[in-house]
N, C-alpha and C positions, 0 to 999 in steps of 0.2 A: 603260210606265206608261199607265194608263187613267183614265177619268173616271166610269165607272159609268153612262153614258148608252148604252143598247143601241141599236145601229144597225139590226139586222135579226134576224128570227127565222129561224134556219137549220134544216136537217133533216139528221139523221144518215143517211148513205148506207150506210156499212159500218163494222163494228168487227172487227178481226182481232187475235186473241190472239197475243202474242209472249212469249218467255221474260222474265219479270219486267216486262212492259210490255204496251201495246196500241197498235195503230195505227188511228186513226179517220179516216174521210173524211166531210166535212160540206159540204153544198151551201149556198152563200150567195153569190148573184150580186153583191150590193153590196160585201161585204167582200173578195171576190176580184177585184173590178174593177181594182184596182191592186196586188194582192198578188203577192209573189214569194218565192222560196226564202229562208228565214231571217227573214221578217217575223213579228211577233207578233200573234196574234188571241186575244182572250179568249172562251172557250166556257163559258157559265154561270159566268163569273167566274174561270175558270182560264186563266192565260196559257199558250198553246201556241205552239210554233214551227212555222211552215209548212215542210213538207218538199217538197210538190209542189202545183201548181195546174193544174187542167185542167177545162174545160167547166163553169165556174161553181162548182167545188167545190175544196176544199183538203184535204190530208192532213197529219196531225200525229201524232207519237209521244207517248204518255202513259206516263211512267215509273211505277215501283211506288209511290214516295212520293206521287205525285199520286193514283193510284188508291186508296191507303190513306186519304188525308186528305180526298178529295172524293167527290162523288156520281157522278163520271165512270165509276167502276167499274161502275155499273149501267145506263149508257146502251146503247141498242140501236138497230138500224136503224129508221127511221121516227120516232124521237123528235125533238121540236122543242127547239132550244137557243138561248139568247141569245148574240148575236155582237157584238163590238165590236173595231174595229181599234185599234192603239196610238195614243195621242194625238200629234198633231203639235205641235211647238214653235210657240207664238204663237197657237194657237187658244183659243177660250173654254173655260174649265173649268166645264162645266155641272153636274157633280156634285161629287165630291170626289176627292182623290188616291187612286187604286186601283192596287195593284201587280199584281193578278192572282195573288197568292200566297194561296191559300185556307188559313184557319187551322183549319177544321173544318166539320162539318155540323150543322145544326139540323133540327128536324122541325116541319112545320106542325101546330099543335095545333087551331086553330079559325079560322073566318072569320065575320065579321059584316058583312052587307050593309046599306048605307045608301042614301039616294036618289042621292047624287052621288059616293060613294066606297065603299071597302070596307076594313075593319080586319082585319088578319091577325095572329094570335097565333103566335109561333114559339118553340119550346123551345130554350134556350140551354145549351150544355155548361158545366159548372162552371169549366173552365179559361179560358173566354172571358168569363164574366159580368162580371169586374171591369173590362173594357175598354169595356163598353156602358153609356152614360149617356143619360138623357132629353134629347131634342133634339140628341143627337150623331149622327154619321154611321155607317152600317154598309152593307156590300155584301151583298146576298142574291141568289144566282145571277147575280152580275155586275151587278146593278141598284143604283145609289146611292140609298139611302133615308135618311130622317130617323126616328130612333127616337122614337116617341110616348111610350112608357112602358116601365119595366122593373120586374118584381116577382118575388119568390121564389115557388117552387112546391114541391109535395110531391115531392121527388126519388124517393122510394120508389115512387110510382105513375106519375109522368110520365117518369122517366128523366133529368130535367134539374134543375138547381138553380134556374134562373130562366127566365122567359119575357119576351120583349119584343114590343111591338106596332108595326106600321107601318100607315099609311094609304095606300091605293093609289088614285090617280085613274084615271078611265076610260082615259086614254092608256096608262098602265102596264099596266092589266088587258088591254088589247087588243093591245099591241105586244110584250109580253114573256111568258115562260112563267109568271110569277107569277099571271096571270089563270087559269091552268089547274091550279095546284097545289092538291091536296085534302088534308084532314087525314090525317096519316100519311106524306105525301111528305117526302123528305129534300131539303134545300136547302143550297147551299154558302154559307159565311159567311166574310167577311173583315172584321175589325174595323179601326178607324182606326189606321193605322201610327204616327201621332204619339203615341197613347196608349201604345203598346208602347215606343217610344223614351224617353218621359218616365219611365215606370216603370223602365226599365233604368238610366237616368242617376241617378234619385233613390234607388234602392234602397240603394246603399252608404252614402249619407248618412243615410237613415232607420235603417239598422242600427247605424250609429255612434252616433246619438242614443239608441237603445234600450239600447246597451251602457253608457252613462254612468250 
């Protein structure tokens, strides 16, 4: 379990292709300072299990499902990535409950610079749009953010049914990859898990009402 508060910008050292998987090595002196085999570290919002730790870097295996569902399929040596260790029981929950289970990817559509912050527009896949609400929480590349607005877009031209916007403060722009994402870049998205559970629990009752 994570909170979506990025601890460190790491750097991809190596990516090795494996049958139906990949093995990545990522440098991150802070997150590896107390890491050991079997620990969890979120990489751009994807929960990975540490296989090995050496010289300020850790190695993890990325299975096919993760490669298919997230942007980790496209990472390469030299890329910067957001890193966060699993939350410890009893610490402050600075963001929101983040599982590190990416639901899909979105695309940066536009950026609007203001004097003290920056508004980023992100295309949202149709399957995830119903879980994203104004002033709700969403995780973008492992960063816990508050949704500013949600609106429908022309799916035929944009490739998405909706877009949402987030406002990024200077700290987020400086200390995470979101300050470097350009229009057209893919980002990992994890919607609020509570919304998915509520839908799952309520759906049978809603269907029963409709059938009356």
